[in-house]
N, C-alpha and C positions, 0 to 999 in steps of 0.2 A: 713400411717405409721403403721407398725405392732408394737403395743405398749405393748408388753408383758413384757418389763422391768419395766413398771410402777407398783409399788406395789408388785413386786416379791421379793424384798429384805426384810430383817428383818427390820421392820419399827422402832423398838425401839433400834436397834443396839445390843441387848443383845443375848448372846448365849442361845439357848433354853435349858430348863431343860432336863437333861439326855444326852445331846450332849457332848461327850468327844472328845478330840483332841489328836493328836499324832505327834511325830516328827520323821523324817527319822533317821535311825541309824547313817548316816553320820554326823549328827549334834552332836552326842554324842561321836563319836570316831574320833579323829583328826589324819588323816593319812597324809603322806607326799604328796600324790597325791591331797588331798583336799587343802592343803596349796598352792601347785603349781597352782592349778586351780584358787584359790582366787587371787594369784599374777597376773594371766593373765587377770582377769576380773575386780576385785575390785579396784586395785591401779593404773590403767592406767592414770586416770585424775590427781590425786594428785602426781603421780610419774613423770609426765612430767612438773610439775610446775617449777622446777629449770631452764627450758629452757628460761623462759621469766620473772620471778619474779624480780630478781635484776636488769635486764636490764630495766624494767619498772620503778622501784624505782628511778633510777638515769637518767632516760630519760631527756635530756636537753630541749626537746620540751614540756615537761609537763607544764601545766599552773602554777603549784607550784613546781618547780624543787628542788631537794635535792642536795646541793653543795657536790662535792666529796672532803671530808676532812677525815683525819684519824679518828677523833672522830665520824663523821657521818657514816663511813663505819662500825666501830665497833658497833655503836648503831643500825644500820639497821640490820646487821647480827644477833645481839643479839635479836632484836625484832622479826625477822623471826623465830629464834629458839624457843623462848618462846611462840610465837603465835601458832606455830605448836604443842608445848607441851600442852598448855592450851586448845586449841580448838579441836585438833584432838585426842591427847592421853587422856586427862582428860574428856572433854565433851562427845566425841563420843565413844572412845574405852573403857574407864573405867566406864562411867556412862550410856549414852544413850543406848548402846547396851545391857544393862541389862533389858531394858524395851522392851519386845518383845510380839508379838501376835502369840502364838503358833510357836515361832521360827522365825517369819517374822519380819523384821524391816522396817525402813523408816517412812516418815511423814504420809503416808496413814495408816500404822499400828497404829500409835499414834492416828489418827483421829478415827479409829475403836474402840480403847480402850475408848476414850472419849465419843463416842456415847453410848457405853455399860454402862459406869458408869453414864452418864446422864439419861439413862432410869431407872437405878436402884435407883438413888438418886434425880433426878430431879433438879440438880443444874444448875442455869443459867450460872455460870462461864464456865461449860463444853461446853455449846452451843456456847458461845463467842469464846472460845479457839478452838473449832472445826472449826468455820468459819475462824479463823486466820490460822488454819492448812490448810484449802483449799487454802487460799492465798499463803501459803508456797509451796504447791504443784503446784500452778499456776506459782510461780517464778521458780520452777524446770523446767518447759517447756521453760522458757527463758534461763536457764542454758543449756538445751539440744540443743538449737539453737546456743548459743555462743561458747560452748566448742569445737565442731568440727571445727568451723571457726578459733578460736584463736590457738588451738592446732596444727592443720595441717599447718596453716600459719607460726607459730613460728618455726616449724621444717624445712619447705621448705626455710625459710629465712636464714637458715644456708648456702644455696648456695651462698649468697652474701659474706660470709666470705671466702668460698673456691674459688669462682670465681666471683669477683665483676661484670663482664660483664653480668652475668645471673640475675641481679636484676630485670629486666623487665619481666622475665619469672616466677617470684615467684607466682603472682596471677593466671595466666593461669594454671600452674602446680597444684596449690592448688585446683582450681576448678575441674580439671580433676580427681584428687584423690577423692574429695568429691562426685562427680557424681558416680564414680565407687563404692565407699563405700556404697552409698544408693541403687545402682542397685543390689548389691549382698545380700542385707538384706533378700530378700525373701527366700534365701537358708538357712538362719539361721546360728547360730554360732557353731552348734554341730560339724561340720566337721573341722573347723579351730580352734576351742577352744583348741584342744590338743597342738597346737603350741604357743598359746598365753602365757602360763606360762613360757616356756623356753625362749621366746623372752624377756619377762619382767625381768626374772632373769638376762639374759645377760645385759639388759639395766641398771639395778640397780648396778650390779657389775662394769659396765663400768663407770657410772657417779660417783660412790664411789671412784674408782681407780683414776680417773682424779682429784677428789677433794683432795685426799691424796697427789698427786703430787703438787697441788697448795699450800697446807698447809705446805709441807716441805720447800717451798721457803720463807714463812712468818709464822712460827709457832706461832707468837704472836697472830694470829687471833683466836686461841683457847681460848684466854681470853674472847671472846665475849659470851662464854657459861655461863658466870656469869650473873645473872639477874641485877647486878648493872649497867652494860653497857646499857641494855634496859631501865631501869628506869631513868638513867642519861640522856640518849638521849631524852626520852619521856618528862621528866619534866624540863630538862636543856635547851632543844631546842624545846619547845612546838610548836612553830609556824611551824617549819620544820617537826618535827616528826608527828604531827597530820595529815598533808597532805600526808606524806609518808605512813600512815596506809592504804590509799586507794589502794596502790600498794602492800604493804606487805601482804594484805589479799589474794593475788593470791597464796601464799604459801600453803594455806589450801583449795584451790579449789579441789573438789572431796571428801571432808570429808563426805558429805551426802551419797556418794556411799558406803562407808564402812558400814554404817547403813542400807541402802536400800537393799544391796545385802547379808545381813546376813542370810536370809532364804535359800540361795543357798549353802552356805559353812559353816555356823555355826560361832558362836562368837569366839570360840577358834582358829579356823584356821585363821580367819582374824586378831585376836589379835597377834598371833605369827608371821604371815607374816609381820605385821606392825612393831612390836617391834624388830624383829631379822634381818630384811633385809631392808624394805622400809624406815623406819625412819633413821637408820644409813646412808644409801646411800644418802638420800636427804640432811641430815645435812652436810655430808662430801662435797657434791657438793656446797652447799651454802657457807661453810667455804672456800673451794678452790676458788670460784669465788670472795669472799671478799678479799682473799689474792692477787688474780690477780689484782683487782682494786687498792689495796694499792700499788702494784708494779708499775702500770702505769694507771693513771686516764683515759687515752684514751681507755682503755679496756672496758669501760662501754657500748661501741657500741654493743658488743655481748659477754659478759663475759663467757657464757656457752660454746660456740663453740671455743672461743679463749683459753679456759682452756685445750682444747684437743690438744695433739701434732699434729703438722702440717701433719705428715704422716697418721694420723688416722682420719682426719676431714671428708674425703669423706665417709668412713664407718660409722662415727658417724652421719652424715646427714641422711644416709639411715636408720640407726638404730632408730634415733629420729623420722623419718617419720613413721616407722613401729609402734613405741611406741605410737605416737599421733593418728594413725589410731585405735589402740587398745583402747586408751582412748576415742576416739569418739564412737567406737562400744559400749563401756560400757554405756555411757550416753544415746546413742540412744536406747539401750535395756531398760535402766531405764525409758525412756519416754514411751516406749510401756507398761511397767509394770504399771506405774502410770496411764496412760490413761485407761488401762484395769481394774484396781482396781477402778478407779473413776466411770467407767460405771457400774461395778458390784454393787457399793454402791449407784448408782442413781444420780450421779453428771454429767454424760454425757450420751448421747444416747447409745444404744447397738451398738458396733462397730464390724466390721468383723475382726476376729482374727484367724490367722493361727498358729498352734503349730508346730514348726520346729524341735522338738526333741521328740523321743518316750521315752527317759529316763529322760530328764530334763524338768519338767513342766513349769519352768520359762522362757524357751526359746520360745518366741512368736514373731510373725510378725504382725503388724497392718498397713495395706496398707495406710489408710487415713492419719495416723500420719506420716508414712514414707515419703510420698510425700510432706506433709506440711513442715516437717523438712528440706527436701532437698532444696525446694524453698527458705525457710527462711535462711538457712546456706549460700547458694550461694549469696543471696541478701546481707548478712552481709559481705561476702568476697569482693564483688565488691564495696560495699559502703565504707568500712573502709580501705581495702587494706593493712593493717599491723596489726601485733599482738599488737603493742604498742597502737594503736588507739582503738582497741577492748577491751583492758585491763580496760579502764574506765567503760565500760558497764559490763564487767564480774564481777567485784568486788561487784556491787550492788546486783546482783542475788545471789551471794554466801552469803554475809553477811545477807541478808534478810532471806534466808532459815535457816541459822545457828541460828539466833536469835529466830525465831519462833520455831525451834526444841527444843532449850533450854527451852523456856517457857512451851511448852507442856510437856517436860520431867519433869520439876519441879512440874507441877500439877499431873502428873502420880505418881511421887515419894511420894507425899503427900497422894493421893487417894488410891494407891495400897499398898504401904509399910508403910504408917503412919509415914513418916520421920518427926522428930520434926521441928516445924516452925522456931525455932531459927537457926537450921542448914541450912534450906532452905534460910532463909534471909541472913545469913552470906556467906555460900558457893555458893548458887545459885545467890545471889546478886553480888558476885565477878565475876562470869562467865558472868552474864548479862551486867555488866559494861564493860567488855572486848568486848563483842559482840556489844554493843551499841556504843562504841567508833569507831569500824570499820564502823558501819552503818552511823554514823555522818560524818566520814571522806569521805565516798563514796558519801554522799549527796552533798559534795562540788564539785563533778564531774558531777553534774546533767546535766548541759548544755553541757558537753563534751562527753556524751554518756551514763551516768548512768540512763538517762530517759528511755532508751530502754528496759531493763529488767522489769522496773516498768510498762511500757506501756504493754508489753507482759503479765506480771502477772495480771494486772488489767483487760485486755481483757479476759484472760482465766478464771479469777475469776468471771467476769460478766457472761460469757457463762455458767459456771458450776452452779452458784447460780440461774441464770434464768431458766436453765433446771430443776433444783430441784423444784423450785417454780411452773413452768408450769406443771410438772408431778403431783404435788399435786392437782392442779386445774382440770386437766384431770381425775385424779383418782376419785375425788368427783363427777364429771359429769357422769363418767362411772358407778359409783355405783348407781346413780339414774336411769340411763337408763337400767341397767341390772336387777335391782330388787332383791328380796330376793331369794337365792338359796333354802333354806328349803321349802319356799312356792311353788316355781316352781316344786320341786320334789313331793310335795304333790299333785299338780295339775296333774302331769303325772301319779302318782299312782292311783288317783281317776278316771282318764279318762276325767277330765274336759278340758284338753288341746286339746282333739280330735286328738291325734297323734297315728298312728298305728305303731306297732313294726316291724322292719325289721332285718334280720340276720346280724351278723358282729359286729365288735368292732369299736367304735368311741372314739377318744381322743380329748378333748377340752382343749386347754390351757387357763388358767384363772388366775386372780390375786390372788384370795384367795377362801375360801369356804363359804364366806358370801353372795356373789352375783352370779347370774346365768351368764354363758358365753354368750356374745352377739351372737356368732355364733350358739350356741345351741338353744337359744331362737328363733333366726330367722329360724333355721331348723324346729323347731316344729310349729311355727306360720305360716310360709309361705309354707313349704313343707309337713307339717302335718305328719312327721315321726320322730321316735326315734330308735336308734339302740338297739339291744338286750343287748349288753354290752357297757356301757357308762363310760368312765374314764374322770373325770374333774381333770386336772393336774395343780397344782400351783407350781411354782419354787421359792424357797426361797434362797437368798444369805445370808449365815451366816457370822458374823464378825470374821471368822477364815479362814486361808488360804485353808485348805482342810477338808473334812468331810469323815470319814471312810465309806467304802462300806456298812458295816452292819447297818449303821445309815442313809443311803441315803434316803430311802423312808418310809413314814408313811401313813397308809391307814385308812380312815374313811368311814363307810357305810352310813353316813348321816341319820342315824335313822332307816333304813330299811335294813334287811339282805337278802332280796329275790327279790329286784326290778332290779338288774343288774346295778344299778347306784352307783358308788363309787367316793370318792374324794381321790386323792393321792397328798401328798406334797413331792416334790423332793428337797432335801437340798444339796446345793453345797457351797464349800468354795469360797471366792472371787477371788482365783487364779486358779480355776478349769474350764475346758470347760463344758458347760451345755448340756450334751448329753441326750436327752429325751428318745429315744428308748433304749439306754443302761441302763438307770435308770429303765424303765418299765420292762426290762428283769429280774430285781432283785426281782420282786414281787412274793410272795408266792400265788399259785392258791387257797389255802385255805382261803385267805383273800380277794379275788377279786370276790366273788359270782359267781364262775365259771371260767373256763380257758379263758384267753384272746388270741385272734387270732392276735398276734402282727405282724406276717409276712404278714398279709393282712389288718391290721388296717388302718382306715382313720383318718387323723389328720386335725383338724379344727382350723384355726386362725382367730381372730377378727382384721381386719385391720381398723385403725382409721385415718380418714382424718381430719386434723386440719384446722379450719377457725378462722379468727380474728373477735371476737364479740365486742359488744359495752359495755359490763359489765366492771366496773372499777376494774377488778381483778389485772391487771398489767398495767404499763405504756405502751402506744401504741408501743413504740420502742422495749420494752422488749417482747411484744407479737410477733412482727415481727421477733425478734431474736430467740425466742423459735421455731416458725414455721420453720424458715430457718435452725436452728440446727437439726430439726427433719429429714431433707432430707438426712443427713449423716447416719441415722440409718441403720444398717446392715439388710440384708434380714433375716427374722425370721426363715424361714425353714432351711437356712444354719446355722444360729447361734445355733439352737437347734438340728441340725443334723437330720432333718426330711426328710423322703423319698419324693422327689418332686412329683413323680407320684401318691402319695397317700395323698397329702396335698391340702386342700380346703381352700381358703381365702374368707371371707365374710366381707364386709365393712360397715362402719357407719361414720357419721359426728359428730364432737364435736367442739363447739366454745370456745375459750379462751379469 
């Protein structure tokens, strides 16, 4: 395993002194194009929730069914409205999106902030919350598997309303759409991204218009906007309302995407898109569906599609399918981003990542994650076969991620802004009560599918924490094997190493400037040569999304200005590709003890082969998991953009 990810990131999580960050101008100036782009990417998941939310709440086959009565319909619609307002509008749009890491949002950005403050203040609470954040990120992988399955299934199920004889074709059609979706991922979303926004605008206008039609038939449904109906249903019919929360939470699925995609479009664009189009359209759709159910309780079979005029149902099925594909695209891209950031921060092995857009750095393709998701999504489609069955699993992933995000945000609010404790206890406590109510309600569905996202989350959490622990052990052993770099340089300078100097430039990738690269030590001890120009390169992943080019490289002469041996630290943000030759091209010849022959330079990698040892460092099963996980590590030469015809790999063994 080429283990250059080990130790290359900032170990303490703190941004180095003197490192400044910047935000693209698009985050400061909200243009209509930015808002349209956000509509096409950010709101796909939450914008398609009206397709299946109320249908799931009143599903008669639910283990805890909600009777279709006037009071219950008013109470459910009111709870849906206020859940969306409290969780999405207040928790995410108004609060969480103010906690950013150089403009980037999402749970991984919060983890990065926690690591930074943990290093600065040494608080144990930050460590615990960071671990909790990793579990939240793990739950997001479950969300990424369930969202495409439930979204596309729910849209294709509209065929049963238009033509009941097509019911048996729903699952096969869904599977075909999903396979096609994952097959085109390698092309990226740059080409089709331009049409996503207009399609979603048409979607929101359509569902809002259908909602208005339903409301005109039963305008009394507008009374459910009052919180008294939500509170009356919750406390007056506690037994029914509590179990209903497990389905009502589906109305807020995709809330994490608003936060996670903030770095691509900016807080203002997302806020305006949500407040001026997405929120009104979704609310109108829920209100219209509620009115339709009041008109005829039999409409609970598919209130979303039955709300559509009969002549428009075929177009709506097609539009819904397009919208759910876009929703799936957004969450798949989110999974790529989370996996990439986790690898950059040392929680996963180095993964092969393809950047699919020259203009948008966030558009990436991670093959290993792509095929894992495709197999997982297809398995879910064939195992559950309906959106109603999958809904039980979906809610658990959503509520877990939301609750963890709220907890992390409250800590950030105290640590970063000094928010008074009384305000956090009162306001934050109220938000957490709402979140925990949803978690508790979804726990009642544990045996009906809610176990699935928990299993996925625990599995991903175990893999990430095991990899992090294994990296620490390997790093310690590598440090002992490599020995001190300053002492090794002294040996070369004094001639004790017995190595003769040969022309050319050699670049040795290494973890830091404290230890000697294994490949360099082997070259001297076995080949008895050293190059005229030696660059020892360490790659450091900073806890910021991007590092300006002028701050990319830092040069250290290692105590001597005339021996041709220098150490270079290349600093990258956790969302940047780590291009080694491109970084070395930024070096000033005045700092490199002579000009570097980069067009002919040789690159040396230290390849580590892991073996399971007898030392009680980890449980035997975790050692096996760590070694197995190492096999998905991406090729180092490709990851660092090294020229293959000038890359030399030298191996060593390490026991864990």
